[in-house]
C-alpha positions as CSV (number, residue, x, y, z in Angstrom):
1,X,11.8,-50.3,-69.3
2,X,14.8,-50.7,-71.3
3,X,16.2,-52.7,-68.7
4,X,13.3,-54.8,-68.4
5,X,12.9,-55.4,-72.1
6,X,16.5,-56.5,-72.3
7,X,15.9,-58.3,-69.5
8,X,13.1,-60.0,-71.1
9,X,15.0,-60.2,-74.3
10,X,17.7,-62.2,-72.5
11,X,15.3,-64.4,-70.4
12,X,13.4,-64.8,-73.7
13,X,17.3,-65.8,-75.5
14,X,18.2,-68.1,-72.6
15,X,14.7,-69.9,-72.7
16,X,15.2,-70.5,-76.3
17,X,18.8,-72.1,-75.7
18,X,17.1,-74.2,-72.9
19,X,14.5,-75.6,-75.1
20,X,16.9,-76.0,-78.1
21,X,19.5,-78.1,-75.6
22,X,16.3,-79.9,-74.0
23,X,15.3,-80.7,-77.5
24,X,18.7,-81.8,-78.3
25,X,19.0,-83.9,-75.4
26,X,15.4,-85.5,-76.2
27,X,16.1,-86.1,-79.5
28,X,19.3,-87.7,-78.5
29,X,18.0,-90.0,-75.8
30,X,14.8,-91.1,-78.4
31,X,17.9,-92.1,-81.1
32,X,20.1,-94.3,-78.1
33,X,16.5,-95.6,-77.4
34,X,15.7,-96.6,-81.0
35,X,19.5,-97.9,-81.2
36,X,18.8,-99.8,-77.9
37,X,15.4,-101.2,-79.6
38,X,16.9,-102.0,-83.0
39,X,20.2,-104.0,-81.4
40,X,17.5,-105.8,-79.3
41,X,15.3,-106.5,-82.5
42,X,18.5,-107.7,-84.5
43,X,19.3,-109.9,-81.1
44,X,16.1,-111.6,-81.4
45,X,16.1,-112.1,-85.0
46,X,19.6,-113.5,-84.8
47,X,18.5,-115.6,-81.9
48,X,15.2,-116.7,-83.7
49,X,17.3,-117.6,-87.1
50,X,19.9,-119.5,-84.8
51,X,17.3,-121.5,-82.9
52,X,15.6,-122.4,-86.6
53,X,19.0,-123.6,-88.2
54,X,19.8,-125.8,-85.1
55,X,16.2,-127.2,-85.4
56,X,16.7,-127.8,-89.5
57,X,20.0,-129.4,-88.6
58,X,18.4,-131.6,-86.0
59,X,15.5,-132.4,-88.5
60,X,18.2,-133.2,-91.2
61,X,20.1,-135.3,-89.2
62,X,17.4,-137.4,-87.8
63,X,16.1,-138.0,-91.5
64,X,19.6,-138.7,-92.4
65,X,19.8,-141.3,-89.4
66,X,16.3,-142.7,-91.0
67,X,17.3,-142.9,-94.5
68,X,20.7,-145.0,-93.2
69,X,18.4,-147.4,-91.0
70,X,16.4,-148.0,-94.3
71,X,19.0,-148.4,-96.1
72,X,20.5,-150.9,-93.7
73,X,17.2,-152.7,-93.5
74,X,16.9,-152.9,-97.2
75,X,20.4,-154.6,-96.9
76,X,19.4,-157.2,-94.5
77,X,16.2,-158.1,-96.7
78,X,18.0,-158.7,-99.9
79,X,20.6,-160.9,-97.6
80,X,17.3,-162.7,-96.5
81,X,15.8,-163.0,-99.8
82,X,19.3,-164.6,-101.3
83,X,19.0,-167.1,-98.4
84,X,15.7,-167.7,-99.6
85,X,16.4,-168.0,-103.2
86,X,19.1,-170.4,-102.2
87,X,17.1,-172.6,-100.1
88,X,14.0,-173.0,-102.7
89,X,15.5,-172.6,-105.9
90,X,16.8,-175.3,-108.2
91,X,20.5,-176.6,-107.3
92,X,21.6,-178.4,-110.3
93,X,21.7,-177.3,-114.3
94,X,21.5,-174.4,-116.0
95,X,18.3,-173.1,-113.5
96,X,20.7,-174.1,-110.7
97,X,23.8,-171.8,-112.2
98,X,21.2,-169.0,-112.4
99,X,19.5,-169.4,-108.9
100,X,22.9,-169.3,-107.4
101,X,24.2,-166.4,-109.4
102,X,21.2,-164.3,-108.3
103,X,21.4,-165.4,-104.8
104,X,25.1,-164.5,-104.9
105,X,24.3,-161.0,-106.2
106,X,21.5,-160.4,-103.5
107,X,23.7,-161.2,-100.9
108,X,26.8,-159.1,-102.3
109,X,24.6,-156.2,-102.8
110,X,22.4,-156.5,-99.3
111,X,25.9,-156.7,-97.8
112,X,27.2,-153.5,-99.7
113,X,23.9,-151.9,-98.8
114,X,24.3,-152.5,-94.8
115,X,28.2,-152.0,-94.8
116,X,28.5,-148.6,-96.8
117,X,24.8,-147.0,-96.6
118,X,23.9,-144.0,-98.6
119,X,26.9,-142.2,-98.0
120,X,28.8,-145.1,-99.3
121,X,26.6,-145.0,-102.4
122,X,27.0,-141.4,-102.9
123,X,30.8,-141.4,-102.8
124,X,30.9,-144.5,-105.0
125,X,28.9,-142.5,-107.6
126,X,30.6,-139.7,-107.5
127,X,33.8,-141.7,-108.1
128,X,32.4,-143.5,-110.9
129,X,30.8,-139.6,-112.6
130,X,34.2,-138.5,-112.1
131,X,36.3,-141.6,-113.8
132,X,33.6,-141.6,-116.8
133,X,32.3,-138.1,-117.1
134,X,30.9,-138.4,-120.7
135,X,29.2,-141.4,-120.4
136,X,27.5,-140.2,-117.3
137,X,26.6,-137.2,-118.9
138,X,25.0,-139.1,-122.0
139,X,23.0,-141.6,-118.9
140,X,21.8,-138.2,-118.0
141,X,20.4,-137.1,-120.9
142,X,19.0,-140.4,-121.7
143,X,17.0,-140.7,-118.3
144,X,16.0,-136.9,-118.7
145,X,14.6,-137.8,-122.1
146,X,12.5,-140.8,-120.6
147,X,11.6,-138.9,-117.9
148,X,10.1,-136.2,-120.1
149,X,8.4,-138.9,-122.5
150,X,7.2,-140.3,-119.4
151,X,5.4,-137.4,-118.4
152,X,4.2,-135.6,-121.6
153,X,2.6,-138.8,-122.7
154,X,0.2,-139.1,-119.7
155,X,-1.0,-135.4,-120.0
């Protein structure tokens, strides 16, 4: 009976060791599966983010192209208006000089918009602000003040 008891005790010990090993293996398998799932979720999230970023870039690019096209169209309209001012405005005297000056300014502005576009305007504005920082800050404060007054008087 002692022999049977020790065999049962040894079987129980082996069974416990087997259960412990199986539980450890099962836990490792679950952890590996969780890592795989987390990796797949991370990959899908990165793919979705990259897709969204690509789409946002395309939308921004399209908006930029449309804005450039609109700027060019405004420039063409200004040049056309300059031709109409010259054609229909007075040609002599003080009004003739004013008409010519307005038409020249419209034509130059239209050509500038067509050739430079928004990018050129931004670069020129940046250069102007860098060359004249204090007046630029004062103009910004003045515009902010005027906007504040305009919005507060409507309330």
